[in-house]
N, C-alpha and C positions, 0 to 999 in steps of 0.2 A: 546542752544546746543540741537541739538533731541535726543529725546528717543532711547535708542537701540531697532531695533527689535525682538519682541520674539518670540521664536521658534515656531513654530507648534504643536499644543497642542487639547486635547479633552476639550468639552464644552457640558453638556448635557442640552435641553430645559428643562423648567418647564410645558410648557404647553401638551408637550407630549412623553416628555420622551426622544428624539429621540438624539443621541450621531454623536455630526458635530465635525468636524476639522476645527479648527481656526487658520489658515496662512494668518499674516498679512490681507488686507482688505477682506481675501476670507473665506466665509464658507462650506466647503463640508460634503456630509452628507456620515455616516461610512455604512449607509444600516441597525444599527442596532436602540436599544429600551432602553429600562429600560430590568436590569437583563443580558443583556448582556453588560457589560462592557469587561470581558476580550475578547471577540471576537471586540469591538471596538477600544480597543487599538491593537491589532493585525493587523487591518484595517490604523491605524495612524502613525505604523510601515512602512508598507508597505508605505504608502503614500510618508513617508520621505527615505526611498529607493528609490521610482521612482523619485523623484523630484531628488535624490544626482547622480540617472545615468543618465539623462536629462542635467545636468551643465556638465558634461567628456567631456571630450576635444575628435572629432574622430584621432587616429592614425593609421598611414601605417599596416600593420601584422607584417611586421617585425619588429616593434619597444614594441610590446609587447608579453608579454612569457603566452602562456598558463596555467602558474599558475595563473595570476594574471587573466586573464579570469575565470578560476573554483573559483578560492577566491572571486572574487564578485556576480559567478550567486550562489554560496553556499549561500551569505548570503542576496543576496533577496530573495531566495528561501525556504530558510531552514523554515522559518515559516509558509509557505503556503502550503506546502506541506501536503499530506496525511500520507507518512511515514519518515518522517525526519532523522531516522538513517539508513535508503539504501542509502539515499542522500549523506548523510556526509560519511559510508563506499564507495560509489562509488567512490566521486572525493580523501579521501585518495587511494583508489586502483589506479587512472590515476594518481597522485603528482609524486609519485617515475620515472616516464618513462616523463611525460611530461612537469611537472612544468616551467622549466627552457628551454625549448625549444620554439621558437618564436610561433606565431600564424601560422606563411611564412611557418615553419618545417612541418606541418602538410601533411601528403602525404600516396595516400595509400600503400606503402611502408614502411611506418611507422607504419600507422595501422596496417599491416600485423603481422612485428615486434613486436607489442605492446603484440598483443595477443601470439601470440607464448612465448614471454617470461612469461607472467601469467599465462602458463598454467591449465586453469582452463574451464569450460564447457562453450559450444559457449552461451548457455542463457546469465550466466555472465559477459561474455565480450563483451556481443550484448549490454548488462542491462549497463554497463558500457561508452560504446563508445556512448551509446544516450546520456548519462549525458553531453560527450563531446560535442555532437553534440548540444544539449539544450544550452549549456554554448555557443557555437559561437552566434546561431540563437540569444540568448537573447544582445549578445553583438553587432548585426549588427544592432537589433531593437533601440537600445538604443543609436546608433550613434555613440559605443566607435573601434570601427573598421568600414571601409566602404564595406567588405565584408569578407564573411569565406569562406574557403577551403575547399574542402570536404572530409568528414569523410568516410573511406571504411566500413562499419558495416559486421563484422561477421556471416555467414549464423544462421537462427536460432534452425538446431541441431533439432535432434528427443527429444520431449518431455521424460521424464522419465514414464515408464510404472509399476511404484512401488509402490503396496500397500500392507495393512495388511488383512490375513485371520482372522479369530475369535480366532483361537490357538493366534496367533500374539498379537492381543488384548490384550487379553486378558493376556499372561505373562506381556506388559507393563504395560499394569494398576497396576496391583502385586506390582509393582516395581516403582510405581509410589508414588510422594508426592500428599496430597490429593488435592494441589490446580493444580498443573499438572493432577489429574484426573476428572476435572470438565474442565479443557480446552482439554482431549481427548473425553470425551464424545460429548461436545458441538460442537467441527470440527466434526467428526463422521456425529454429526446428522445434522448439516445444510452445512457439504463442504465450510465455508467459510474460509478465509485465518486469518493466528495468528494476527495480529495485529487488524483486525475484533471485534477479540473474545476477547482479553485481556483488550479491553475497554468497554466492555461490565460493567453498571450499573443496577443494582437493579431499579434505580427508575429513570422514566423521567428525560431524559436531555436534555438540547440543544444545545450539544458541541460531544455527547461520544452515543454509542449506548446505547440500553437499553431493560432490560426484563419486558414485560407485564405482571406476575403472574396469571392477573384475567381472561386473554382473553387466555393465551398459546401462544402468537406473541414476537419472537425476533425481535427486531426492532436495523438493524446493525447501524445503521444511526442518529445521532441526530436531534431532531426535528428541529434544525436552519442550521443544516448541507446541503452542496451540493453532488452530487451523485459524482461520480470518472468513470475516462474510466474503473476502478477493482471493478465492482459495491457490492455493499452493499446487499443494500435492504434490504426487512422483509422476513417473513419465520412461518408459522405455527407450533409450536412445535409437533415432532412426541410425542404421547401418553408418551411412556415410559419416553423419557425425563423431559416433562412436570412433571410427577407424583415425579421423580428421583428429580428435580430442585426445587418443593416446600417440601421437605422436608431437602435443603441444611440449614447451617449456615449462616446467614447474621452479620457476624459479620465485614464487612468489604460495603462502596458504592460500590466498585469494587465485582465484583460475581467472578472472578479470582484473590484472593487476597495470601499475605503472610504475617504472622506475624499481620491482621488487616489491612495491606495496600496496595493496587492497586499495578500489576507492570508493569515495561516499557518491560522486552523481559523475555520470558519463556526460550528461544532456552539452555543455562547449563543444569538447571534442567531437562527439555527434554531429553537431550543427556544424561545424568546421567541416568535415569533412562532407555530409551535406549541400553547403554553399559549393563548395569547392567542386563536388561531381553534379552540381548544376540542377537540384532537384530542388522541387519547388512544396508545402506544406507536407515536410515528411519530420515527423519524431521518432523518437525510441517507442512511442506507441503505434505509429503506424508499422512499424515489426508485428507487433501483435496481429493488428488486421493481413497483413500478406500474409501470415501464419494459417490463421482460421481462413482465408479465404482462396487463398490455394489448394489448400485440402479438402473443404468441395468442390473446387473447378477439380480436381484431381479424381474423384466418386467417395471420399471419404461420407459414412453418413450420422445422421444428425445422434445417432445414440454411442456412437465411435466418439464423434466428437464432442462431448458433453464427457465424457471420461477422461478423455485425453486432454485438455485444454481446460478443463477443471472452470467451466464456463457455463453458465446455466441454461437451460433448454431453448426459454425464451430470448434471451438477449441470442443464442445461434441461429433458433427460427427468424426472428425480428431480423437481424441486420449480416445473414451469412447465406440463411442455405439459398436462398435464389442460387446464386451462383452453380450450384451442385447439376450435373446432368440428370441425376436422378428427379431433381426438383418437378413436380407436378407432371412428369412423364406419362405416368398411369392415368390419372386424370384425360391428359393429355390425347392419348390412343382412346381412353374411352369416348372422347367427344369428336376424334373422329365419325365413328359409326354415327354419329348424329347429323354430323355436314354431310 
């Protein structure tokens, strides 16, 4: 009687320490070696998921629900995306309206109805509908369905023009817990997003951002991580933050920590501080707006801002550049000669 086939599993080579995936008679390199077991395990999970998807039978779009497509997309992507919490949030938001519909029922009319019922900002609704679109594309790519209906995305809308002045920042700092104060200082000094900051560690890390206190640099990506669309990059700390950070107690491996442990979300603690400070329409992302807006007001050029904030030129020009005292200064001087 033949032996039962073993499931796909990890194996580490003795000669070079490389992690391989063994599947029957096949050996698949994970791309990771000694010291990167966690990343190799994620590669194994992704491999198993991809293999399972390839074995799925193609069905007509009226024979599969949107809920099934979203669930499979979440299972496939939750371990590989940088912001898994946002992915889960989007799927949960989509589910009440779409889950029991067949894929064939997706239409521009249904998309508009979903956006109207959600009652959220255009940016939020667009992100959620983008998740639906990505889930359908994955279903097509993995031959789960033969084709995908068009998903009508809402317009981008106007980005929020909300930033904190120095008085508001002081009020927020005074009402914040110590770990939230650290978050605020790094956010306004770097202009980075929430997750990029809360993942920072004190020591060099392959899978987390880290701080080089010796040289005053913040690396928002781990040494083994790849850059994403929402760029993180590395910055030279402003001297003020560098001096402050060297005085901070290192009671955890994470820079932003509470009771000696790192935190996954800072939203609740931040919201409570905002309420105590009497501020309105202020979220962690407001701190990014604050950093970039104040930088332009202080005279930072567009070229410097693109590099420092790891933000696209188009976004900086469209949202922030008007705050710069340099904006249109030369053009206005020329027009003075015309008047």
